[in-house]
N, C-alpha and C positions, 0 to 999 in steps of 0.2 A: 480197550477203551477202560477208564476211570472204575474202579471196585465200589460196592456199597456204600462205605464209608466215605468215599470222596465229597469235597465241600467245593462251593463254587460262589465269589462273590456277585452281588448285584451288576457291578461293570461287566463282570466277565461272562455273566448271563446273558446281558443284552449284546456282546458281543459276537456270541456264539447264535442266539436266537434272530440277529439280524433287526433289532431294534434299537429305540434309543431307551435311554435309563430311565425316563420319566414312564415309559411304557413298562418296563418290570414295576417301578412304585407302584402305579396303577392296580397291575395286577394283585400286588401283596395287599395293597390298603382296601381293592371294592371287592374281590373276593375270597370270602370266608375260608373257603377248602384249599387256599393257596399254603402250599407248605411253611410251616415256622420255621425263622431262623435256628440254627445250631445254638445252643446254650453255650457261651454267653454272650458271641458275638453275632455280629450279623450275618455272615457266611449263611449258605443254602445248602442241606443236602441235594447232591448232585441229581442221585439216583430218582429221589422222590420229588424233585421240580421237573424232570424228564416225564415222569410218569402223569405229572398233572398237564405238562404243556401238550402230551398225547390228544387231551380231550379239545386242542384248541386249533382248529383247522385256520391255516394261514389264509385272509380276505383276498380274493384275487387280485385285488391291485398293489398288494404288498409280495405276491407272490414271482420268486424271479423266472428268467423266460426256461431255467431247464426244468422248473418245480410243475408238476402237474395239478390239476383240481384236486383237493381233498387231501393235499399233502399237509400235514401238522407242524405246528414248532418243534414237539416234539421229534421227529424226524429230521428237522433240518438241524436241531442241535446235536443229535447223534452222529448226522454225516458230518458235520464239523469237528466233531471229537474223532472220528475216523479216520478225516484229512491232516489231522495233527498227529495221531498216534504214527499211522503208517503213510508218509505222502509220499511214496513212490508206488504206490500199491496201485492197481486202476485194475479193477477188476472186469471191466468190459473189454480191456486190451487181453487179460489172462483168459477170456472167454473167446476171444476171436482167432487166439494163438490155437485154439483146439478145434477148430474146423477144420484142418486139414486130417483129422480123424475120424472124418465123417463123410468120405469119400471126396474131398476135393477142396479148391481152395477156400481159405479160411474167411472169403468178402462173399463168399455164395449167398445169392438170396434165399436159397432154401435153410440155409443153416441160420442165417438172421429172422426168419421167418420164425422157427424153431425156438429162437431166444427168446422172441417177440412173445411167443403164445406160454411160454415158464414163467416170463417175466410177468407179466400180466395177472397170472394165477397167484403168483407169488405175491403182489402188492395188492390186488384189488378182489381176491376172492380166496379168503385165508383156508375156507373149510375144503375146498379142492385142493388146495395145495397141501393140505395137510393127508388127505387121501391120497395124493400122489407119492409124497416124500416118504408116506408109511408104506405103501407098494412098492418101494424100490429097493430089491434085493442088494447084498454087499456084493455079489458078485453074478457074472452072468455070461451067455455068450451075444453074439452079433444078431441072433434071431430074437434074443429077448429085447435088445437094444431096440430095436425096429418096432416092436410092439409096443414098447414102453413110449416112442413117439409118437404113434398113432392113438396112444392113451392120452397123451398131451394134449394133441391137439381134440379129441372128444371130448375131453374135460372142459377144454376152452369154448367148446360149442356149447355144450352143457350150461356152462357160466353168464354166455351171452342169447339164453333161452332161442338158440338157432338152429337146434338139433333137427327141426325137420325142414330146416331150409339149406342149412351147410351141412357138407359130407366130408368129413374126415379124410376119410379113403383115397380124395383126392385132391387132399391139400399139400403146397409146395415140400413140405418135410419129409412125405412120404416117400419122395423120392431118394432120399439121401440114404446112403450104405455105409453103416459105421463099421469099422474096423472090429471094432472089440467092445463092450459091454462098461468096461472103465471110464472112458473118454465122457460118454453120459452122465454116469454117476458124478464126475468130476465139474460138469456143467450144471448138474441139477444143485450141488454142492454151492457151486459159484452162486449162481442165480438166488440163492436163499440171502445173501447180504447185499442184494443189490436195491437200490434206491428207484422211487420216482425220477429223478434225474436221469438215473442211467437207464430207465424205459424208454424216454425223449432221445436219448442218446441214441440208442438200436433203433429206434425207428427212425431217425435221421439217415443212419447207417442203412438202412435196408433202402428207403427210398433214394438216396443216392446211387445203390446198386442198381436198382430196379430202373431207374430212370436212364439208366445207361444207353439203353434202344427206343427208340421213337414211339413205342405202341401205349407206354407207361407214363401217363403224366399227373403229376400230384399240381394242385393249388398252391400256389407260392403264399407266403404268410402276410405280405405285402396288401397283396389282392385278396385274400381271404377278410383281412381286416377291413379294408374299403369297402367291400361288400356286405357285410354284417354291419357298420357304421351308417351306411345309406338306410338299414331300417330302425336305426337307433333313435329317430325323429318322427317314426310312426307310430300313433299310439298304441297302445296294448296292453288290456290290463287281463287281468283272470289268468286261467288255463291258455295255454300257446300251444300250437302241432307245426313243427318245423317238419318240411319233407324236403327232401333233395334225390330225385329220380334217377340221378348216375353220382352216387355217393365218394367214388376214386376211394380216397383213405381217408375219409368222414373229415377232412379239412375246414370245411366249411359251416356244418352244422357243430361240429368241436368248438371251433371260433367263435359261435353264438352262445354257447353255454361259457365258454369262457367269460364274455361281456355279460353276459345276463348277474352274471356274480359280480359283477361290479357298477354299483348303483350310480356312478358318476355316467358311464359308458352306456348307460338305459336308462338316461334321465326321463324317457316320453312313456317307456315302460313300467306297470304295477302289476310284475307277474306272481302267478300264485304257482304254477307247475308247467316245466318245459316239456313237452313230447315229442319226440323224435321219431321219424320213420324216413329210412333211408331205402334206397335201391342200387343195386350193380347187378348185371348179368354174370359177372366172374364172381364166384363165390371166396376166391383165395383174397379179393380185394375187400369183397363183402365183411369177411370175418375181421381184417385188418381194421376197416372203419370201424365195425363193431366195437372190438377192443381201444380203438381210441374214444370213442365216446363214453366209454364205460369208465377208463382211465378219467374222463373229464367230469364226469359226475352223473351221466345220468344213460340208463340203460337203453337202446333204442329199439326199434322194430326192425327187422330185417326182412329185405326180400329179392328175389331173383327177377322179378316180372313186374311189370309196371302196372302199378293198381292204385291211382291216386285216393289219398283218405276220404270216406266217407262225407260227406258237409265242406268238404274244401279245407287246404290248410292254411293258416293264419300267415305264413310265411316260407315262400317258397326259394331255397338258395340251392343254386346249383352251378357245375364247371360242366357241361355235356361233351361229347366228343363234336368233333368239326369235320367237316368235307363230306363229299359224295351227295350234297343237297338235303342234307338233315337239319339244318338249322332253322327252316320253318316249323317242320314237326315239332322242334324241341320248344319251339317261342311259344306253339299253341297249345302243346301240353301242358306248359308250365302254368299259362293264361286260365285255362281250362279246370286245374288240379286249386286254385285259390278258392278260398270263402269269400263269401258277400265283399268285406272288409279289408282282403288280403293283398297281400305285396308279393311281387316275386323279384328275385334279384337274379339276374340269368349273365352268365358269360357268354359272348360271343365274339368270333374273328370281326376283323374290322370288315371283309368283305361282303359279312353280313348284312352290312348295313348301304352295300349299294349293286349286289351282283344278280344275278338271278331274274327272275319275274319279280315284279315289283308288288305284286296283287297281296301278301300279307303286310308287306311294311305299308301300305295302302289300307289296309285294315284295321292295322292296331292304330294309327291314327285319327282315322275319319271313325272308329269304334271307341275313340278315347281311353285304350288301353293302356297306350305308353306314355309314360311320364318323363323320361330322362334315358338318356344317353350318353356314357363318359368315356371317351377314349384312353387308354392308359398306354404307357411307353411300350414300346417292343422289347424284346430282349428281358423279360420278366421272369421267363421260365427257363428251367436247368437245361432240357434238352430241345429247346425250341425256339427262335426267333420270332417267331408269329407277334403280330399284334392285336391286341384283344381290347374290345369295349365292355363295360359293364351296361344292361339293361335292367332300366327300372318300370316294373308295371302293375298293373291292375286288372281286375273284372272289365269288362267292356262296360262302357255308360251307356253305349248307345248314340254319345255326340260328339263330333270331333273335338279333337283338345291339343294346344299348345304344348312343345315338349322344350323339356330346358337340354341343352346340347354342351358337355361340357369338354375342351380340349386338353386333357392331363396331360398330354405326351410328352411334355418337357418337366413332370416332376422327376422327383427321384434322383437318387443319386449313385454313379457305375460304381458298382463294386466287382472288379475283375471284367468277367466276360458281360457281365446282369446289371440288370437297373434294381435298386433296393428300395422302398417305401419305408420311412420311418411315421413316427406320429401326427409329423407336423404336416406330410404330405398328405395321411387320410383325413386330418381337420380341414387341408384346404379344399381338398376335394368335396368332402360333406357341405362347406360352406358354400361352395359354389354352386352345387343343386339345389341347397335351399334357398339363393339367393331372389331376392325379388326384382332387381335391377340387373342388367347385362353389367358383367365383370370383364377384365381382361381375358379371361377364357371361359366364359359363361356367357349363353346368347339364351333366350325364351323364342321360339321359333313357331309362329304361328302355322295352321293347318295350310292357309294360303301359301305363306315361304315356304312349307314342306312340298307343296306341290310342283311349285315354282322350280324345284330343283328335280324333279323327277322320282319324288319320294325318295330320295337318297337319305339317309339315317345315321352318316357319317358325319363327327362332329365338326371337323376340318371343313367341310364342305358349309357350312354354315355359320363358321366363324370366321373365315378368311372373305373380305370383299370383293378379291381378285376373282372369285367363284360366281358372282352374281353379277348380272348387267348392271352397270352405275345408273344411277338415277340422271335426267338429262341435265339438273342445276349444277350436279358434281361433275359432270364429262365436260361440259360447257366451262367452268371454271378452272381445271385441270389444261384444259387446252388454249385458252386463254392466258395462261402464265406460263403457257410454250409458245406462245405466237410471239411474244416480244423478243424472244432469242431465236428462232428456228422459222423459215421461210416454208408456212403451211398450207396445202393446198386449201386452195376453198370447200366450205361444209358447211351444212347446216344441222341442226339438231334432228335425228328421226326417231322413230317408236320401236324399234329393233325389228329384226330378224326372226320369221320362224325357226324353229331350230329339227332338224333331223337327227334320228342315231347314226353314225358313221356306216354300221353294218348295213343301215338302207341305202347307203350311195355309194359304199365299197365292197369289196371283195378284200378281207384281211386274212392272211395266212403267215404262217410261219416260213423263214427260211429252209434251206435246205439240214433235214434231221444229220446230227453229229456223226453216226454212223455212215450213213450214205453218203455225206460229204467226204469222210475220210477215205471212202473207196475212191470215188470218184478222182478226188486228189491224185491218189495212188495211181490211176490208170491214166492220167494225164498224159497225152503224146504218145502214148502207145497205140490206140485203137479209137474209133467214133469222133466227135465233135469236141475239139479243145476249147473252153470258154474261160476268161477271168473269174475269178469269186471275189465280189464286193466283201469287204471285212466293215465291221464296226469305224475303225480307223480312217477309213477313206470318203466317211460322211461330213464336208465341211463346206459349213456357209453354204448350205441348200445345196452343193452339186458333190458329184463324186470324183474323187480325184484320186486315183488309184494306178500309178506308175508301175507301183511294185505288187500288183496284185497277184497271188499265185493264181496258177489254172486248175482245171479241174474238166473230167469226162463228162460231157452234159446227154451222154446217149439216152441215157434212161431216165433223165431226167426234167424231160420238156415240161411237165407240169409247175415246175419251178423258175423256170426261164422266165428274166425281165423282159418288159414292156417298157417301150417309150411311153412318157407319160406316168409310170408308177412312179409311186412314193413309198422310201425305205424309212424306217424309224428303227434306232436300237432298243433292242428289247430288254437285256438286261444291264446290271452294274451302274455305269455312269449315265441315266438314259437320256433323252433331250436330243441328242443329233438327227437331223432329217434331212432327206436330200429328195432332188427329182432324176429321174432316171431319162436321160437325153437318149436321142438317135445313137449316139456313138456307143452306149452301153447296153443298146437294147440285145437281148440273146443271153446276156450274164448271166452269174447265178447267185442268189443273195446268201450270204452268213448266218448260218444255224440263231447267232445272235441278234439277227434282225427279223422285223415283221416287214412283209410288203403288202401295200395298199393300193386296190386298182380300182379306179373310178369305174362304175357301172356304167353310166350315162354320160360320156362327156360334154353333151348337150345340157344336163342338168346341173353338172361342177365342173369347173377347169381344176386340173390336177394343180397348178400352180398355186392357186385358192385355196385346195387344200392344203398343199405345204404352208403358205403363210399363216394359217390355222394353227395348225402342229406347232408351229415354231415362236407361237406366243409363249410368254413366261409363266402367264394366267394358265394356261393348258398343261404345259409342262409340270408345273405344281401339281395340277388338278390328277394329272394322271400317276404321278408318282405315289399320290394318296392311296390311288388305288391298285397300286400294284402290288405282289406277292411280296412278303417278307420272310424269306427261308436264309440259307449259307449268302446267296445273293439276291438282291432285288431284281425282280424278272416282272414283265408284262404278258399277259394271255392275250392270243388275239379276243377271244371274247369280249374282256374288260376293255380293250379299246373299241371294239365294234360298238360298246353301249355309251359311248362319250357323245354327246349332242352336240350338233354343229349346228350354229346361226347359218341360213342357207337363204342369200339375198338372190334375185334373179342373174342369169347368165352375163349380163349387159353391166351389171352392178359389181359384180364380182370382178371384172375387167377393168372398169373404172377404176375399184380400189386396188388393185395390181399397181394399176399405171401410177397411182398416187401415192402409195408406197415405193414405187422404184425411182419416182422423183427425188421422195426423203433419202434414198439410198445413194443416188448422183450429187444430192447437198451434201451428205456422207463422205463420199470419196473426193468430191472436191475439198472439202475442208480437210479432209485426213491429206492430202497432195501438198494443201497450203500449210500444213502443219509440220509434215516432213522437210517441206523447203526452208521456213523459218529454221530448225531445230539443227538440217544441214548449214543452212548460211552461221547459226550464233556462235560455232567456235573457230569459224575463218576469219569472219569479220573481229570478234573479239580477241584474237592472235595479234591481226597487223594494227588493231586501234592500242592495244596494252602495248606493244615493242615501239610504237610511234611511227610506223610505217604509212598510216594515214591519221589524219587529223580531223575531228569532227569541227565542219565549217563555222557551226553557230555557236562552240563551242560547250554545248550538252547534246544530248541522245534525243532524236527525233521523235 
């Protein structure tokens, strides 16, 4: 870096500090302690001006993406100077290269975790960093290196005021096995030159490595910004308490702290102080959350057990774990943890809005605790394609309340395999949630509307008119427009049929499990009863066409064998094909990727009517909305079984089937005529053009 006599022009200083030249002029004219120019010119002494800039934190709305809260203009200038002097040196990469000296690969999470602890102390706790560096001897053995690693984690815990909660002896770096002391001494020396931007890089590298497995999930920045932005229009004055009962790596409260420093982002807030409590049962993740929050400018209260703050939280922000039917428990915990006028923003999977018992969903609506649900795009996370919704909640009012449903699944931009949000996407979602009227992607549903949907809280099911029964006047207008072109069967407007869940009308089962089917196919023809296996490709236009069906031994698979009248449904990938099992296919086996529906009482439901219901485009769209998003889209029997089907009397079902068959006959007749016309056109055209025939009237008829 330049020596103490180096000078810098105001224009160059503005470039180094990343500000306009007018900003430097304002510093010089408005602050009496700003360093005076070097006589007789207007250049400034570089060392003096950097020292002055060390006292000026960069405002949140001027910080760069790699700069943490609290970073000063002085640090930015130093970083720019270092880059100019040693353009090819990257200390983070140098640190990564030393990872092999610690008993494993340079990108191991344990080693990256150690680097985060060291860098945190270096940047955000100068006293403990000084203690650490003074205690590093010039030489030592591997045992001393391991003890120093433990001390690093212990000092980080002290800094976070978490020594009574965190346990340094269980921290990931303790599993490192340094081969010698010298590499650790080099690591400490390199860390001494790191910047806040390097801390951000190391944290990102750790999250990328940790997220390789499915058990460690961090909240994407686009989702975090959206969740925090939904709180920006909620009035809040004075001291606020932010509570995250499952902090993961501190992304959500950290984003709130970042936004709290930007007056434009928190226009409805007049905050005096921000207090944060975060919880996580894993102390390793809790420690990282604490370090991230401290780096953001707030020392959080850390806890490993759930203990809502006395008096409740101003805001609850959380991305809790999904699965094993815990979603209702988390929603209740978040609502119960709110202060009187508090708000909770909770991330939930799509399925939380429609699967399982509707008791909790009904309670949230009838007690006025649910304000809005926003469906976000799938594939926003780095290690799962699961789709999520943001739920905005408050304490129960005791009165039913309307709910704003926003379908934002088409927002964002695809970057590689994932969807990313920018500021425009976040702003559009906030605008949709706060809209007073219905918009393209936002609708306000009354409690009665939600009840009519079986208390489904999945936004697409309230946005798309295909998912609700059409009003009589709409149905009449649609049909009258069609009647001018199609010979419609006679009809009159009805009041709608009562609905029943499919699981009350049918037994819904998976096809033969993959391992069992593979074994049965291998045994085919060697013993037992050999039967064909129906694959998804065999379902065509409502029937089974399986001339190429493989065979399998069905001896031990009687419970899977098909009966005449069963309905098959493709449950994975490109769902939607369905077919009715006829007498000829009775006794066959269904493939793993099929669902089998068997009518419980044929005197109540005609299987052919069930097939007609499932083949509607609206029903297919509805089922796709409720399918599981993973590597491939799939549908569980439970989800299909919860689908509500309008159920007319059996005679009305058969009348409907006859009417649909009449339309099928019309379509077939028109198709035959169309094929005949298309076949005639080239033959007639050839003879007409070459003169073999001549139009008798001199023109086309």
